[in-house]
C-alpha positions in Angstrom: 92.9 112.6 108.0 89.8 112.1 109.8 89.1 115.9 110.2 89.3 116.1 106.3 87.0 113.1 105.9 84.4 114.7 108.3 84.6 118.1 106.6 83.9 116.6 103.2 81.2 114.5 104.5 79.5 117.6 106.0 80.1 119.6 103.0 78.5 116.9 100.7 75.5 116.5 103.0 74.8 120.3 103.1 75.0 120.6 99.3 72.7 117.7 98.7 70.0 119.8 100.6 70.6 123.0 98.4 67.9 122.9 96.0 64.4 123.1 97.4 60.8 123.6 96.8 58.8 124.8 99.6 62.1 124.2 101.7 61.9 120.3 100.9 64.9 119.0 98.9 63.8 117.9 95.6 65.1 114.3 96.1 62.8 114.1 99.2 59.5 115.3 97.5 56.8 112.6 98.0 55.2 112.9 94.6 55.3 110.6 91.7 54.9 113.2 88.9 55.8 116.9 88.6 55.8 119.4 86.0 58.7 121.8 85.2 57.4 125.3 83.8 59.9 127.3 82.3 59.5 131.0 81.4 62.0 133.0 79.7 63.2 136.2 81.4 62.7 139.7 79.9 65.8 140.6 77.6 67.6 137.4 78.3 68.1 134.0 77.0 67.9 132.4 80.5 64.7 130.8 82.0 63.1 130.9 85.4 61.9 127.2 86.4 58.8 126.7 88.6 57.9 123.3 89.6 54.2 122.3 90.0 53.8 119.3 92.3 50.0 119.8 92.9 50.4 121.9 96.1 47.9 124.4 97.1 49.2 128.1 97.0 48.1 130.8 99.3 45.2 132.9 98.2 47.2 136.3 97.9 50.6 134.9 96.9 51.9 134.4 93.4 52.3 130.8 92.3 56.1 131.4 92.0 56.6 132.3 95.8 56.2 128.6 96.6 57.0 126.7 93.5 60.4 128.4 92.4 63.5 126.1 92.6 65.5 127.7 95.2 69.4 127.5 96.2 70.7 127.2 99.6 70.5 131.1 100.0 66.8 131.1 99.1 67.3 132.6 95.8 65.6 131.3 92.5 67.6 129.1 90.4 67.9 130.3 86.9 68.7 127.7 84.0 70.3 128.4 80.6 67.7 126.3 78.7 65.0 123.5 79.4 67.7 121.1 78.5 69.8 122.4 81.4 66.8 122.1 83.8 66.0 118.5 82.4 69.6 117.6 83.1 69.2 119.0 86.7 66.0 117.1 87.3 67.3 113.9 86.0 70.4 114.2 88.3 67.9 114.6 91.1 66.0 111.4 90.5 63.3 112.2 87.7 62.7 111.0 84.1 61.3 113.0 81.2 57.7 112.0 80.2 56.4 114.6 77.7 56.4 118.3 76.7 54.1 121.1 75.8 55.0 124.7 74.7 52.3 127.5 75.1 52.7 131.0 74.0 51.4 133.6 76.6 51.7 137.2 75.6 54.2 136.7 73.0 56.4 134.7 75.4 56.9 131.0 75.2 56.1 129.0 78.3 57.6 125.5 78.5 55.9 122.6 80.4 57.8 119.3 80.9 56.1 116.5 82.5 58.6 114.5 84.9 58.2 111.2 86.7 60.3 110.1 89.6 62.7 107.3 88.7 61.9 104.0 90.3 
């Protein structure tokens, strides 16, 4: 019984560190506000979500290299919709504040401001 309990605790602790930004778990980010930036994928209804926490980016890297939400394998997370991303961020300790939608090159880019729950 103790072995099963230990295995469950280890699996839970590993899964809680699955989603990261800059290799920092979302729940451990030391920021009060962040912005979700959702961009639709070509020929798909899915979205790629990047997170803006005000971090500096390297000169010759794309912004998505460091701001994509990544899973435990280092792959970018793909969401079905912005509501899917909002539910994900709410489950990770953030509340919705406001939203803006911009059209860039005929493609909608969604900007959602989130605030860490107190």
